[in-house]
C-alpha positions in Angstrom: -43.1 31.8 -3.7 -40.4 31.3 -1.1 -41.8 29.6 2.1 -40.5 32.5 4.2 -42.5 35.0 2.1 -45.6 33.0 2.7 -45.0 32.8 6.4 -44.8 36.6 6.5 -48.0 37.0 4.5 -50.1 34.6 6.5 -48.6 35.5 9.9 -50.3 34.6 13.1 -50.5 30.8 13.0 -49.9 29.4 16.4 -48.1 26.2 15.3 -46.8 24.9 12.0 -45.6 21.3 11.8 -43.7 19.9 8.8 -43.7 16.1 8.9 -42.0 13.3 7.0 -43.0 9.7 7.7 -39.9 7.5 7.4 -41.9 4.4 6.7 -43.7 5.6 3.6 -41.6 8.7 2.8 -44.8 10.8 2.8 -44.6 14.5 3.7 -47.4 16.3 5.4 -48.1 19.7 7.0 -50.2 20.5 10.0 -51.3 24.1 10.8 -52.8 25.0 14.1 -54.0 28.6 13.4 -55.8 29.5 16.7 -56.9 27.7 19.8 -58.5 30.6 21.7 -62.0 28.9 21.6 -60.8 25.3 21.9 -58.8 22.7 20.1 -58.2 23.3 16.4 -60.7 21.5 14.3 -60.2 21.1 10.6 -59.9 18.6 7.7 -57.1 16.6 6.2 -56.4 17.0 2.5 -54.6 14.3 0.5 -53.5 16.0 -2.7 -50.5 16.6 -4.9 -48.5 19.8 -4.5 -45.7 21.1 -6.6 -43.6 21.9 -3.5 -43.7 22.0 0.3 -43.9 25.8 0.1 -47.1 25.5 -1.9 -48.5 23.0 0.6 -47.6 25.4 3.5 -49.3 28.3 1.7 -52.6 26.4 1.2 -52.7 24.8 4.7 -52.2 28.1 6.5 -54.9 29.9 4.5 -57.3 27.0 5.1 -56.5 26.9 8.8 -57.3 30.6 9.1 -60.6 30.0 7.3 -61.3 27.2 9.9 -60.7 29.7 12.7 -63.2 32.0 11.2 -65.7 29.2 10.3 -65.8 27.7 13.8 -66.0 31.2 15.5 -68.9 32.3 13.2 -70.6 28.9 13.8 -70.4 29.6 17.5 -68.9 26.2 18.3 -66.1 25.7 20.9 -63.2 25.0 18.5 -60.3 26.9 17.1 -59.0 26.5 13.5 -56.6 24.1 12.0 -55.9 22.2 8.8 -53.5 19.7 7.4 -52.4 18.4 4.1 -50.8 15.1 3.2 -48.6 15.5 0.1 -49.6 12.8 -2.4 -47.0 11.4 -4.7 -47.4 12.3 -8.4 -48.9 9.6 -10.6 -45.8 8.2 -12.3 -45.9 5.1 -14.6 -44.1 2.2 -12.9 -44.0 4.0 -9.5 -46.7 2.7 -7.2 -48.3 4.9 -4.6 -47.4 4.1 -1.0 -49.9 2.0 0.9 -52.8 4.3 1.8 -53.4 2.9 5.2 -49.8 3.2 6.1 -49.8 6.8 4.9 -52.8 7.6 7.2 -51.3 5.8 10.2 -48.0 7.6 9.7 -49.8 10.9 9.6 -51.9 10.0 12.6 -48.7 9.5 14.7 -47.8 13.1 14.0 -51.2 14.3 15.0 -50.9 12.3 18.2 -47.7 14.2 19.1 -49.7 17.4 19.2 -51.5 16.2 22.3 -55.1 17.1 21.3 -54.3 20.6 20.0 -55.6 19.5 16.5 -58.7 17.4 15.7 -58.5 16.1 12.1 -61.6 15.5 9.9 -62.5 14.6 6.3 -61.5 17.0 3.5 -60.7 16.9 -0.2 -59.0 13.5 -1.0 -59.8 11.8 2.3 -62.7 9.7 3.5 -64.4 8.4 6.6 -62.3 5.2 6.2 -59.1 7.3 6.2 -60.1 9.1 9.4 -60.8 5.8 11.0 -57.3 4.6 10.1 -55.8 7.9 11.5 -57.9 7.3 14.6 -56.1 3.9 15.2 -53.0 5.8 16.3 -54.3 9.3 17.2 -56.6 9.6 20.2 -59.1 12.2 19.0 -60.4 12.4 15.4 -63.7 13.4 13.8 -65.5 12.0 10.8 -64.3 8.5 11.5 -67.8 7.0 11.4 -70.0 9.6 9.6 -69.5 11.7 6.4 -70.4 15.3 7.2 -71.1 16.1 3.5 -75.0 16.0 3.7 -75.0 18.5 6.6 -72.5 20.7 4.8 -74.9 20.7 1.8 -77.9 21.5 4.1 -76.0 24.5 5.5 -75.2 25.8 2.0 -78.8 25.4 1.1 -79.9 27.4 4.1 -77.3 30.1 3.2 -78.5 30.2 -0.3 -82.2 30.6 0.7 -81.2 33.5 3.0 -79.1 35.2 0.3 -81.8 34.7 -2.3 -84.4 36.2 0.0 -82.3 39.3 0.9 -81.6 39.7 -2.8 -85.3 40.1 -3.7 -86.1 36.7 -5.1 -89.3 35.1 -3.8 -87.9 31.6 -3.5 -85.4 29.2 -5.2 -88.1 28.1 -7.6 -87.0 28.8 -11.2 -83.6 30.3 -10.2 -80.6 29.0 -12.2 -78.0 27.6 -9.8 -74.8 26.3 -11.2 -73.2 23.7 -8.9 -69.5 23.5 -9.7 -68.3 20.1 -8.5 -70.4 17.0 -8.3 -68.7 15.3 -5.4 -70.3 14.4 -2.1 -71.4 17.9 -1.2 -72.2 19.1 -4.7 -74.3 16.0 -5.4 -76.2 16.5 -2.1 -76.7 20.2 -2.8 -78.0 19.5 -6.3 -80.6 17.1 -5.0 -81.8 19.6 -2.4 -82.0 22.4 -4.9 -83.9 20.2 -7.4 -86.4 19.4 -4.6 -87.0 23.1 -4.3 -87.7 23.5 -8.0 -84.5 25.4 -8.8 -83.1 25.1 -12.3 -79.9 23.2 -11.5 -76.8 23.2 -13.7 -73.9 20.9 -12.8 -70.2 20.9 -13.9 -67.4 18.6 -12.9 -64.0 17.7 -14.4 -65.3 14.1 -14.1 -68.0 14.3 -16.8 -69.4 10.9 -15.9 -69.9 12.1 -12.3 -71.7 15.2 -13.5 -73.9 13.2 -15.8 -74.8 10.8 -13.0 -75.9 13.7 -10.8 -77.9 15.2 -13.7 -79.7 11.9 -14.3 -80.6 11.8 -10.6 -81.8 15.4 -10.3 -82.8 16.5 -13.8 -80.0 19.0 -13.8 -78.3 20.3 -17.0 -74.6 19.3 -17.5 -72.2 22.1 -18.2 -68.6 21.6 -19.4 -66.2 22.0 -16.6 -64.2 24.6 -18.4 -67.4 26.7 -18.9 -68.5 26.7 -15.3 -67.1 30.2 -14.6 -68.5 31.8 -17.7 -72.0 30.3 -18.0 -74.8 32.7 -17.1 -76.7 31.8 -13.9 -78.4 33.5 -11.0 -76.3 31.7 -8.4 -72.8 30.2 -8.8 -72.2 27.6 -6.1 -68.5 26.4 -6.1 -68.3 23.0 -4.4 -64.9 21.7 -5.5 -61.4 23.3 -5.6 -60.2 26.5 -4.0 -59.5 29.9 -5.5 -61.8 29.6 -8.4 -62.5 33.3 -8.4 -59.3 35.2 -9.4 -58.2 38.5 -11.0 -58.6 37.0 -14.5 -62.3 36.2 -14.1 -63.7 38.3 -11.3 -64.9 41.1 -13.6 -66.7 38.8 -15.9 -68.5 36.3 -13.6 -72.1 36.1 -15.1 -73.9 35.6 -11.8 -75.8 37.6 -9.2 -74.8 35.6 -6.1 -71.7 33.6 -5.2 -72.7 31.1 -2.5 -71.1 27.6 -2.3 -69.4 24.9 -0.3 -65.8 25.1 -1.5 -63.2 26.4 0.9 -61.1 29.5 0.0 -63.2 30.5 -3.1 -61.4 33.8 -3.6 -57.8 33.8 -4.8 -57.3 37.1 -2.9 -59.2 38.6 -0.1 -59.7 42.0 -1.8 -61.7 40.4 -4.6 -64.8 40.6 -2.4 -64.8 44.3 -2.9 -64.6 44.0 -6.6 -67.5 41.6 -6.6 -69.5 44.0 -4.5 -68.7 46.9 -6.9 -70.1 44.8 -9.7 -73.3 44.0 -7.8 -72.3 40.3 -7.2 -73.3 39.2 -3.7 -70.5 37.0 -2.3 -71.4 35.1 1.0 -68.1 34.0 2.6 -67.5 30.3 2.2 -66.4 29.9 5.8 -70.0 30.9 6.8 -71.9 28.9 4.2 -70.1 25.6 4.5 -70.1 25.3 8.3 -72.8 22.6 8.4 -70.2 19.9 8.6 -68.4 21.3 11.6 -71.7 21.9 13.3 -72.5 18.2 12.8 -69.1 17.2 14.2 -69.8 19.2 17.3 -73.3 17.7 17.5 -71.9 14.2 17.4 -69.3 15.0 20.1 -72.1 16.5 22.3 -74.5 13.6 21.7 -77.3 15.7 20.0 -80.1 13.9 18.3 -80.8 14.5 14.6 -83.6 17.1 14.9 -81.4 19.2 17.2 -78.5 18.9 14.8 -80.6 19.9 11.8 -82.0 23.0 13.6 -78.4 24.0 14.5 -77.3 23.6 10.9 -80.3 25.6 9.5 -79.3 28.5 11.8 -76.6 29.2 9.2 -79.4 30.8 7.2 -80.1 33.2 10.1 -76.4 34.1 10.4 -76.2 34.8 6.6 -79.3 37.0 6.8 -77.8 38.9 9.8 -74.4 39.5 8.2 -76.0 40.6 4.9 -78.3 43.1 6.5 -75.5 44.3 8.8 -73.3 44.8 5.7 -76.1 46.6 3.8 -76.6 49.0 6.7 -72.9 49.9 7.0 -71.7 49.7 3.5 -69.3 46.8 4.2 -69.0 43.6 2.3 -70.3 40.3 3.8 -66.7 39.1 4.2 -65.8 42.2 6.2 -68.8 41.7 8.5 -68.2 38.0 8.9 -64.5 38.6 9.9 -65.7 41.2 12.4 -68.2 38.8 14.0 -65.5 36.1 14.3 -63.0 38.7 15.7 -65.5 39.8 18.3 -65.9 36.2 19.5 -62.1 35.4 19.5 -61.2 38.7 21.1 -58.7 39.9 18.5 -58.8 40.8 14.8 -58.8 37.8 12.5 -58.8 38.0 8.7 -58.3 35.9 5.7 -54.8 36.7 4.4 -54.7 38.4 1.0 
């Protein structure tokens, strides 16, 4: 896709910054989607992209999702996102020094004057954010990994969705956790503690097996994750795992997970609804991490933070009941709630 075509599709971003660090040669993209409610808060991805246009397309979609996430979570931040374009793994060609990559990126963040607050995302760590923070005055996740609170929020969303769907509890329900990273692992533990029947899949089989050993989960081959029958499919890894090629065959009743940008296209939520699959928007379910970031910045204690994260369950129950009463999908209702708070219509681009 031509980058200009993508800009037209995902129109509305306040600021898009294309960066190239001359020290390491590393390219990055920063998208500030909306600052109506406050500075744009969102993670930094460190990943390989086939082209700059592909990186722009992803970062803009993810930045829009952050706008919706922070608005629905009722915290005083707008939405932003960034990607650092990782060099491909080539024999004989070493990767640039990671700390220098992060410092170089941090200098570009600093130029934005506080409009964007970076955090941990796929491919980055607390240590990376601490390095970025050496040169950028305001970062999040530089001391604490938000993954456990993200998992707690997903669990609260799951329990709410399960309750509205007529299940008595999580006990005995088959939940397939796709992705055994920080969030997926924590979610698997929490589900196991509530007697759910946990299945876990990851492209890193050893990682999936380690989580299974810890929790008693059943390991599923990564390539079978989207076709294995379950009550709940919980994507906790890469984006756009539900697409036109599999949406009509997903063997689950609920789609509730931590991964960002689960649907390849916005209109797939209606196709899921028509099949009787309940999709709870990922920008609602995975907000536990940003709630914790806000809590740290406000100086909340742990019980206050936990109560705030668990309110994600109340929000999910509200939007599901509101959708059922009006015939709209949960995604449509969630976008409406965010738009009411921001003061203008905000949607995930299709």
